[in-house]
Structures are given as C-alpha cells and as structure tokens.
C-alpha positions as CSV (number, residue, x, y, z in Angstrom):
1,M,-103.9,55.5,147.1
2,K,-103.7,57.5,150.3
3,L,-100.2,58.7,150.9
4,E,-99.1,58.0,154.5
5,Y,-95.6,58.1,156.0
6,N,-93.9,58.1,159.4
7,T,-93.6,61.8,160.4
8,K,-90.5,61.0,162.4
9,Y,-88.6,60.5,159.2
10,P,-89.9,63.1,156.7
11,A,-86.6,63.4,154.7
12,I,-84.4,60.9,152.9
13,D,-81.5,62.0,155.0
14,D,-83.5,61.0,158.1
15,L,-83.8,57.5,156.6
16,R,-80.1,57.4,155.8
17,E,-79.2,58.3,159.3
18,K,-81.6,55.7,160.7
19,A,-80.3,53.0,158.3
20,M,-76.7,53.7,159.4
21,K,-77.7,52.9,163.0
22,R,-79.8,49.9,162.2
23,I,-77.7,47.7,159.9
24,P,-74.1,46.4,160.1
25,R,-71.5,48.9,159.0
26,F,-70.3,46.6,156.1
27,A,-73.9,46.5,154.8
28,F,-74.4,50.2,155.1
29,E,-71.1,51.0,153.4
30,Y,-72.0,48.6,150.5
31,L,-75.2,50.6,150.0
32,D,-73.7,54.1,150.6
33,G,-70.3,53.9,149.0
34,G,-68.9,54.5,145.5
35,C,-65.6,53.7,143.8
36,N,-62.1,55.0,144.3
37,E,-62.2,58.4,146.0
38,E,-66.1,58.7,145.6
39,V,-65.8,62.0,143.7
40,N,-68.5,61.0,141.2
41,L,-70.7,59.6,143.9
42,H,-71.0,63.1,145.4
43,K,-71.0,65.0,142.0
44,N,-74.0,63.0,140.9
45,T,-76.3,64.6,143.5
46,S,-74.5,68.0,143.9
47,E,-74.6,68.7,140.2
48,I,-78.3,67.7,140.0
49,R,-78.9,70.3,142.7
50,E,-77.3,73.1,140.7
51,V,-80.4,72.9,138.4
52,E,-82.9,75.6,139.2
53,L,-86.6,75.4,138.2
54,K,-88.6,78.1,136.6
55,P,-92.0,79.0,138.3
56,Y,-95.1,80.3,136.5
57,Y,-96.9,81.9,139.4
58,L,-99.5,83.9,137.4
59,S,-100.5,81.1,135.1
60,K,-104.1,79.8,135.0
61,H,-103.1,76.7,137.0
62,V,-105.9,74.3,137.8
63,A,-104.2,71.1,139.1
64,S,-101.0,69.1,139.0
65,D,-100.9,65.5,137.8
66,M,-97.9,63.3,138.3
67,K,-99.2,60.4,136.1
68,T,-96.8,59.5,133.4
69,E,-97.2,57.2,130.4
70,L,-94.2,54.9,129.7
71,F,-94.1,52.0,127.3
72,G,-97.9,51.7,127.1
73,H,-98.5,51.8,130.9
74,V,-99.7,54.9,132.8
75,Y,-97.7,55.1,136.1
76,D,-98.8,57.2,139.1
77,A,-95.5,59.1,139.2
78,P,-92.5,59.7,137.0
79,F,-90.1,57.6,139.1
80,G,-89.4,54.0,139.8
81,V,-87.1,51.6,141.8
82,A,-83.7,51.2,140.2
83,P,-82.1,47.8,140.2
84,V,-79.8,47.2,143.2
85,G,-77.6,44.1,143.7
86,L,-77.5,42.1,147.0
87,Q,-80.5,44.0,148.4
88,G,-81.1,41.3,151.1
89,L,-77.7,42.0,152.5
90,M,-78.7,45.5,153.4
91,W,-82.1,44.5,154.8
92,P,-83.6,41.0,154.7
93,N,-86.5,40.5,152.2
94,S,-86.0,44.0,150.8
95,P,-86.6,43.2,147.1
96,E,-90.0,41.7,148.0
97,I,-90.8,44.7,150.3
98,L,-90.0,47.2,147.5
99,A,-91.6,45.2,144.7
100,K,-94.9,45.0,146.7
101,A,-94.8,48.8,147.5
102,A,-94.0,49.7,143.9
103,F,-96.9,47.6,142.7
104,E,-99.3,49.2,145.2
105,H,-98.0,52.7,144.3
106,N,-98.2,51.9,140.6
107,I,-94.6,52.7,139.8
108,P,-92.0,50.4,138.1
109,F,-89.7,48.1,140.0
110,I,-86.5,46.8,138.2
111,L,-85.1,43.5,139.5
112,S,-81.4,43.1,139.2
113,T,-79.9,39.7,138.0
114,V,-77.7,39.7,141.1
115,T,-80.1,40.7,143.8
116,T,-81.6,38.4,146.4
117,S,-85.0,37.5,145.0
118,S,-85.9,35.5,141.9
119,I,-87.5,36.6,138.7
120,E,-90.4,34.3,139.4
121,R,-91.0,35.6,143.0
122,I,-91.0,39.2,142.0
123,S,-93.3,38.6,139.1
124,E,-95.7,36.9,141.4
125,I,-95.7,39.9,143.8
126,T,-96.1,42.5,141.0
127,E,-98.5,40.4,138.8
128,G,-96.0,40.4,136.0
129,R,-95.3,44.1,136.0
130,A,-91.7,44.2,137.2
131,W,-88.9,45.0,134.8
132,F,-85.8,42.8,134.6
133,Q,-82.2,44.0,134.4
134,L,-79.8,41.7,132.7
135,Y,-76.1,41.3,133.7
136,H,-74.9,39.7,130.4
137,P,-73.7,36.1,131.1
138,A,-70.5,34.9,129.5
139,D,-72.4,31.8,128.3
140,N,-75.1,32.3,125.6
141,K,-77.1,29.3,126.8
142,L,-77.3,30.8,130.2
143,R,-78.3,34.1,128.7
144,D,-81.0,32.5,126.7
145,D,-82.4,30.6,129.6
146,I,-82.6,33.7,131.8
147,I,-84.3,35.6,129.0
148,K,-86.9,32.8,128.6
149,R,-87.6,33.0,132.4
150,A,-88.1,36.7,132.2
151,E,-90.4,36.3,129.3
152,A,-92.3,33.5,131.1
153,A,-92.7,35.8,134.1
154,H,-94.3,38.4,131.8
155,C,-91.7,41.1,132.5
156,P,-92.7,44.0,130.2
157,V,-89.3,45.5,129.9
158,L,-85.8,44.0,129.6
159,V,-83.0,46.3,130.8
160,A,-79.6,45.5,129.4
161,L,-76.8,46.8,131.6
162,C,-73.8,48.2,129.8
163,D,-71.8,50.2,132.4
164,V,-70.1,47.3,134.2
165,P,-67.4,46.0,131.8
166,T,-65.2,45.5,134.9
167,F,-66.0,45.4,138.6
168,G,-65.5,48.9,140.1
169,Y,-62.6,49.4,142.6
170,R,-64.5,50.1,145.8
171,P,-62.2,50.6,148.8
172,R,-65.0,50.4,151.4
173,D,-66.1,47.0,150.1
174,I,-62.5,45.7,149.9
175,R,-61.9,46.7,153.6
176,N,-65.2,45.1,154.6
177,G,-64.5,41.8,152.7
178,L,-67.3,42.4,150.2
179,A,-65.1,42.3,147.1
180,M,-65.1,39.2,144.9
181,P,-64.6,36.7,146.3
182,P,-66.2,37.9,149.6
183,K,-65.0,36.9,153.1
184,M,-66.4,37.3,156.6
185,S,-64.1,38.8,159.1
186,L,-64.2,39.0,162.9
187,R,-64.9,42.7,162.6
188,N,-68.0,41.9,160.4
189,I,-69.2,39.4,162.9
190,M,-68.9,41.9,165.7
191,Q,-70.9,44.4,163.6
192,I,-73.6,41.8,163.2
193,I,-73.8,41.2,167.0
194,G,-74.2,44.9,167.4
195,R,-77.3,45.0,165.1
196,P,-79.5,42.3,166.7
197,N,-82.7,43.4,164.8
198,W,-80.9,42.9,161.4
199,A,-79.4,39.6,162.6
200,L,-82.8,38.3,163.8
201,N,-84.5,39.2,160.5
202,T,-81.6,37.7,158.5
203,L,-82.0,34.5,160.6
204,I,-85.8,34.4,159.8
205,H,-85.4,35.0,156.1
206,G,-82.1,33.1,155.6
207,K,-78.7,34.4,154.5
208,P,-78.9,36.5,151.3
209,R,-78.4,34.5,148.0
210,F,-78.5,35.3,144.3
211,E,-81.9,33.7,144.0
212,T,-82.3,34.1,140.2
213,M,-78.9,32.5,139.6
214,M,-78.9,29.7,142.3
215,R,-80.3,27.0,139.9
216,Y,-77.2,27.4,137.7
217,F,-74.6,26.9,140.5
218,P,-73.5,23.7,142.2
219,K,-75.1,23.1,145.6
220,N,-73.4,23.6,148.9
221,M,-70.8,26.2,147.6
222,D,-69.2,28.2,150.3
223,I,-69.1,32.0,150.0
224,K,-65.6,32.1,148.5
225,Q,-66.5,29.6,145.8
226,L,-69.8,31.4,145.1
227,G,-68.0,34.7,144.7
228,K,-65.5,33.1,142.2
229,T,-68.3,31.5,140.2
230,I,-70.2,34.8,140.0
231,N,-67.1,36.5,138.7
232,E,-66.7,33.8,136.0
233,T,-70.4,33.7,135.1
234,F,-70.9,37.3,133.8
235,S,-69.3,39.2,131.0
236,G,-70.4,42.7,131.5
237,R,-68.8,44.2,128.4
238,L,-71.7,44.8,125.9
239,N,-71.3,45.7,122.3
240,E,-73.3,45.8,119.1
241,E,-72.7,42.0,118.5
242,K,-74.1,41.1,121.9
243,L,-77.0,43.5,121.8
244,K,-78.3,42.4,118.4
245,P,-79.3,38.9,119.5
246,L,-80.9,40.3,122.7
247,R,-83.0,42.6,120.6
248,D,-84.0,39.7,118.3
249,M,-84.9,37.4,121.2
250,W,-86.8,39.9,123.4
251,K,-90.2,40.7,122.0
252,G,-91.1,43.3,124.7
253,K,-89.7,46.7,125.3
254,M,-85.9,46.9,125.7
255,V,-83.8,49.5,127.4
256,L,-80.1,50.1,127.6
257,K,-78.9,51.2,131.1
258,G,-75.6,52.9,131.7
259,V,-75.6,55.2,128.7
260,A,-73.3,58.3,129.2
261,S,-72.6,59.4,125.7
262,E,-74.2,60.5,122.4
263,E,-72.4,57.7,120.6
264,D,-74.0,54.9,122.8
265,T,-77.3,56.6,122.4
266,E,-77.0,56.5,118.7
267,M,-76.2,52.8,118.8
268,A,-79.3,52.1,120.9
269,I,-81.4,53.9,118.4
270,R,-79.8,52.1,115.5
271,L,-80.4,48.7,117.1
272,G,-84.1,49.5,117.6
273,L,-84.1,49.7,121.4
274,D,-87.0,51.5,123.0
275,G,-85.2,53.5,125.7
276,I,-82.0,54.4,127.5
277,I,-81.3,55.0,131.2
278,V,-78.5,57.6,131.5
279,S,-76.5,56.3,134.4
280,N,-73.1,55.9,135.9
281,H,-74.1,53.0,138.2
282,G,-74.6,55.3,141.1
283,G,-70.9,56.5,141.1
284,R,-69.7,52.9,141.7
285,Q,-67.8,52.3,138.5
286,L,-66.0,55.3,137.1
287,D,-64.9,58.0,139.5
288,A,-63.2,60.1,136.8
289,G,-66.3,60.4,134.6
290,Q,-69.1,62.9,134.4
291,S,-72.1,63.1,136.7
292,T,-75.3,61.8,135.1
293,I,-77.0,65.1,134.8
294,K,-74.3,66.5,132.4
295,P,-74.7,64.0,129.5
296,L,-78.5,63.8,130.1
297,A,-78.9,67.4,129.0
298,S,-77.1,67.0,125.7
299,I,-78.6,63.6,124.9
300,A,-82.1,64.8,125.6
301,Q,-81.6,67.9,123.5
302,K,-80.4,65.9,120.5
303,Y,-82.4,62.6,120.7
304,K,-85.7,63.2,122.5
305,G,-88.5,61.8,120.4
306,Q,-86.2,59.2,118.8
307,I,-86.0,57.0,122.0
308,K,-87.3,57.2,125.6
309,I,-84.7,59.0,127.7
310,M,-84.6,58.2,131.4
311,M,-82.0,58.7,134.2
312,D,-80.8,57.3,137.5
313,S,-77.7,57.9,139.7
314,G,-77.6,60.7,142.2
315,I,-81.4,61.3,142.4
316,R,-82.4,61.2,146.1
317,T,-85.5,63.4,146.6
318,G,-88.7,64.8,145.0
319,P,-86.9,68.0,144.2
320,D,-84.1,66.0,142.5
321,I,-86.7,64.2,140.4
322,A,-88.2,67.5,139.3
323,R,-84.7,68.9,138.4
324,T,-83.9,65.8,136.4
325,L,-87.2,66.0,134.5
326,A,-86.6,69.7,133.8
327,S,-83.2,68.7,132.4
328,G,-84.7,66.5,129.8
329,A,-85.4,63.1,131.4
330,E,-88.8,61.5,130.6
331,F,-88.6,59.2,133.6
332,T,-86.4,58.7,136.6
333,F,-85.2,55.9,138.8
334,L,-83.8,55.9,142.4
335,G,-81.9,53.2,144.2
336,R,-80.3,54.3,147.4
337,S,-83.3,56.3,148.6
338,F,-85.5,53.2,148.6
339,M,-82.8,51.1,150.3
340,Y,-82.3,53.7,153.0
341,G,-86.1,53.5,153.6
342,V,-86.2,49.7,153.9
343,A,-83.0,49.5,156.0
344,A,-84.5,52.2,158.3
345,L,-88.1,51.0,158.6
346,G,-88.2,47.4,157.4
347,N,-91.5,46.4,155.9
348,E,-92.8,49.9,156.0
349,G,-89.8,51.5,154.3
350,G,-91.0,51.1,150.7
351,N,-94.4,52.6,151.2
352,H,-92.9,55.4,153.4
353,T,-90.2,56.4,150.9
354,M,-92.6,56.3,147.9
355,S,-95.1,58.4,149.7
356,I,-92.7,61.2,150.7
357,L,-91.3,61.3,147.2
358,K,-94.8,61.7,145.8
359,V,-95.7,64.3,148.3
360,Q,-92.5,66.3,147.7
361,L,-92.9,66.1,143.9
362,Q,-96.6,67.1,144.1
363,Q,-95.8,70.1,146.2
364,I,-93.1,71.3,143.8
365,M,-95.5,71.0,140.8
366,E,-98.2,73.0,142.6
367,Q,-95.7,75.5,143.8
368,I,-94.4,76.4,140.4
369,C,-97.8,75.9,138.7
370,C,-96.7,72.9,136.7
371,E,-99.7,70.9,135.5
372,H,-97.9,67.9,134.0
373,V,-94.4,66.4,134.5
374,T,-93.5,67.3,131.0
375,D,-94.0,71.0,131.9
376,F,-90.9,71.4,134.1
377,R,-88.5,74.1,132.9
378,V,-85.1,75.3,134.1
379,T,-84.4,79.0,134.6
C-alpha cells in the first residue's frame, strides 16, 4: 500500500505533544505514565537507544525488504500493535481504528481482554486475523468461555499475560481517580470540559466499557461497582498449572507475554508454547526491574531457534524497532506510539503512525545496506 502521513507530525514525539493537548489530562496520564517513580518507564526507551547498528556501506546491496514471516503469515513489517487496556478512554473507538489500520497495513493487532472493543467486533474488522491477549480469569468457566469466543472469532494467536500478578502502584492514576475502583472527580470533569472534541466523540461512541467482558457482569452497574467486579474477576498470577490447560485447550499458536527471565523462557519452551514476548508491561508494573532490552539479549542468545522471541515495552520509533531486532528480537510490538497517533489524529492516527514507522525502518535498512530484517547487526 502507498505510505501516506500528515507531514505536520512526522515524529512520534509530535504525536505525543498533540495528544497531550487534545485529550483530558487524566486520559493522557493513564496512557503516558508508569508505576512508582517511573524509572523503568524511561529506562525502557533510553537503554534501547544505547544500541548502535553496524552499517555495511560497501556491500552489494540491491533492495531492502521489511516483510517478516511469523506463525505462518507473512507480515509487511516486523512490528505490530501491542495490547492496551481501556483504549477508548484515551480516544473513542480507538481499538477499531487501530485494528482497521493494522489489517490494511498487514501487521498484527493484539486485542486486550480489558480494552473497549469486543473479540467479535475486532475479528470482524480484521477478518479473523487479530490476536487475543488473555488476562487470566479467576473462574475456570469464565476462562473457558472467553477461549471459546476467541476460537470462534478465528484468532490465530492466543497471548497469555504473565506480568500482572498484582496491579501496579501508579501514582498518576491514583491522583486521577483511575485506580480500582475508579471515581470521577470535579477536576476530571473540568478537564473533559476543556477538551470538547474528545467529549463530543465520547458522546457519539458512548462511554468506554470493557466490551469483551460486559456479558459476564450484571447490568446497570455504576463505575465503582464495575471496578470492584473487574478486580475480583481476574487472577493475573500465572504458573505452570494454569498454563497447561490453556495450552491443551488452544489449538492455535500460543504466546507468553511478560517474560523477563531465562527461567520463564525455559518454562514456555517446556510447555510447548510457540513464542514469548519479552516485556515489562511498558514500565507499569515493576519499577525496580530491568528494562526489556537487557533480558532480551541474553534470552535471544540462548534460546533463539527453540521458540519465537519478540519484544515490546519502550519501543517508540522505526530506529527503536531496528535496534530491538539487532538485539535478537524476531518481531516487535508497540503500544504507546499508536495510541499517541490515534489520540492526536483520531481516525487517521493508525494509518499515519504505521506509515511513518514503515518509512523510518525502510530508510534505516537502506542506509546500512540491510536487505532483510534478520540482517540487523550491532556494532
């Protein structure tokens, strides 16, 4: 497809700045923030950017091709849309906007259990090509029903989330009333009044709801009751005993997301999983941990070829994607960059952000004479 983007916003930082001015502060801080002192939030990106690529200027370079095979499908680029919760809070209808753009750009879109569109709706938009990320329910019957729905929607990949055994301590969200259970303050209402475009679009599309989960909740719950129910519904602590039945039930490809150690990688291999996503939940769960690029390098060196190794958290730009691939990842996922794009540009944000990432990555490949995404090397 032809790559077109708004030249007023050629950088991800431009989109972030625009998003900050366009949506209420509580929504922007939910998107932009991390946990505790946000040390790991910033380390994620800064330590990726310490990676330096090795050029081959005098090689017999003919052309650069971003196409990447993953789980039997050839994608047009080695990146996809990471799962993000409560996307409709940040910009109304954003899961649908991003799913549609991902389908048109032929890159994977991962739907979160706790975002604001349903499995069925996203499957319809992507013709059954969207992946599904599972927050593990406390009740096995609920787990089984969600799995059956994902299977009926033809999701090719199930992503089991393992890095949220507890809810992260996020001071920004606590101050803004977005902790569990959430509450709406006068300050939040004033922020909404100050963002009439966001408010109007929210009015048109309706207040954000956990659409995949709504059928399991009693009707007419207020926001406090809903928050309490969400808290009680999920048991994020995964272990071998919980992963085994998931592997047995799911006949498609299965990926473990949130891996940050060799030990968890070995368990994923032992249980017959098809891939891992090295991740620290975007710096939103463990501030005292490593950035994602650090464990990626050691995991890739030891286990590449035994399981597909992917990464998210901290990746913002085309150069970041290249650095991550050079460090051993076979595929990458971005969350905040796409949400900045949609929050900044609405319906055009998904296509815009995917286009500039492709253009950036293509330029880097041609600059360093890299023919395939597997050819990236560090200095």
